[in-house]
C-alpha positions as CSV (number, residue, x, y, z in Angstrom):
1,X,-0.2,-5.0,-2.9
2,X,3.5,-4.4,-2.6
3,X,6.2,-7.0,-3.0
4,X,7.8,-5.7,0.1
5,X,5.1,-7.3,2.3
6,X,6.3,-10.5,3.8
7,X,4.3,-13.5,4.9
8,X,5.3,-14.4,8.5
9,X,3.3,-17.5,9.6
10,X,4.5,-17.3,13.2
11,X,3.3,-13.8,13.9
12,X,-0.1,-12.6,15.1
13,X,-0.4,-10.4,12.0
14,X,0.6,-12.7,9.2
15,X,1.5,-10.2,6.5
16,X,3.6,-7.1,7.1
17,X,7.0,-5.3,6.6
18,X,10.3,-6.4,8.0
19,X,12.3,-3.5,9.2
20,X,15.8,-4.0,10.8
21,X,16.9,-1.2,13.1
22,X,20.0,-0.1,15.1
23,X,19.2,2.0,18.1
24,X,20.8,3.1,21.3
25,X,19.6,1.2,24.4
26,X,20.3,4.2,26.7
27,X,18.2,6.7,25.0
28,X,16.2,4.9,22.4
29,X,17.6,7.0,19.5
30,X,17.3,5.3,16.1
31,X,20.6,5.5,14.3
32,X,19.9,3.4,11.2
33,X,17.3,1.1,9.7
34,X,16.8,-1.1,6.7
35,X,13.6,-2.2,5.1
36,X,13.7,-5.8,3.9
37,X,12.7,-5.9,0.3
38,X,13.3,-9.6,-0.4
39,X,16.3,-11.7,-1.4
40,X,19.4,-10.0,-2.8
41,X,22.0,-11.4,-5.1
42,X,25.3,-10.5,-3.5
43,X,28.3,-12.3,-2.1
44,X,27.5,-11.7,1.6
45,X,24.1,-13.5,1.3
46,X,26.0,-16.8,1.4
47,X,26.7,-16.1,5.1
48,X,22.9,-15.7,5.6
49,X,20.4,-12.9,5.8
50,X,21.0,-12.3,9.6
51,X,24.7,-12.0,9.1
52,X,24.2,-9.5,6.2
53,X,21.8,-7.4,8.2
54,X,24.0,-7.1,11.2
55,X,27.1,-6.4,9.2
56,X,25.2,-3.6,7.3
57,X,23.9,-2.1,10.5
58,X,27.3,-2.1,12.2
59,X,29.5,-1.0,9.2
60,X,29.7,2.6,10.3
61,X,30.4,1.9,14.0
62,X,33.9,3.0,14.8
63,X,35.4,3.5,18.3
64,X,38.6,3.1,20.1
65,X,36.8,1.4,22.9
66,X,34.8,-1.8,22.5
67,X,31.2,-1.5,21.5
68,X,28.3,-3.9,22.3
69,X,25.4,-4.9,20.0
70,X,22.5,-7.2,21.1
71,X,20.2,-9.2,18.9
72,X,18.0,-12.2,18.9
73,X,18.4,-15.8,17.7
74,X,17.5,-15.0,14.1
75,X,20.8,-13.2,13.7
76,X,23.1,-15.0,16.1
77,X,25.8,-17.3,14.6
78,X,29.4,-18.2,15.4
79,X,30.8,-16.7,12.1
80,X,28.9,-13.4,12.8
81,X,30.2,-13.2,16.4
82,X,33.8,-13.8,15.1
83,X,33.4,-11.1,12.4
84,X,32.1,-8.6,14.9
85,X,34.8,-9.4,17.4
86,X,37.5,-8.8,14.8
87,X,36.0,-5.3,14.4
88,X,36.2,-4.6,18.2
89,X,32.5,-5.1,18.6
90,X,31.2,-7.3,21.3
91,X,27.9,-9.0,20.7
92,X,25.2,-10.8,22.8
93,X,22.4,-12.9,21.4
94,X,20.3,-15.9,22.0
95,X,21.0,-18.8,19.7
96,X,19.1,-21.5,18.0
97,X,20.4,-25.0,18.9
98,X,20.2,-26.2,15.3
99,X,22.3,-23.3,13.9
100,X,25.1,-24.2,11.5
101,X,28.7,-23.9,12.7
102,X,27.6,-24.3,16.4
103,X,30.2,-25.9,18.6
104,X,29.4,-29.6,19.4
105,X,28.6,-29.1,23.1
106,X,26.0,-26.4,22.3
107,X,24.0,-28.4,19.8
108,X,20.5,-29.5,20.5
109,X,20.0,-32.0,23.3
110,X,23.6,-31.7,24.4
111,X,24.6,-30.8,28.0
112,X,27.3,-28.2,28.4
113,X,29.9,-29.6,30.8
114,X,30.4,-27.7,34.1
115,X,34.0,-26.5,34.6
């Protein structure tokens, strides 16, 4: 048994490998991937695993026009969105209502006011 296998209780197959990937939505081309091998001791980890993964997968993206990345609620956070925006990268993602740094109107059981 390898230490890279992860236990994921919410998945139909409970043990497996976590692989993060960046691909092009228009053609399905895989540009970059990262195999999760467990916790790492580095300074970026304080921002969270999701933040580190997205930053690593977008580090080599450079363009004069804005780019767009899309991810799910495991990765989405306000600090990540701000970091990507500062790099001229727009991002879309669902968000968990209990996420740290979430603006007050977006927290669990709060109604977002209509404007």
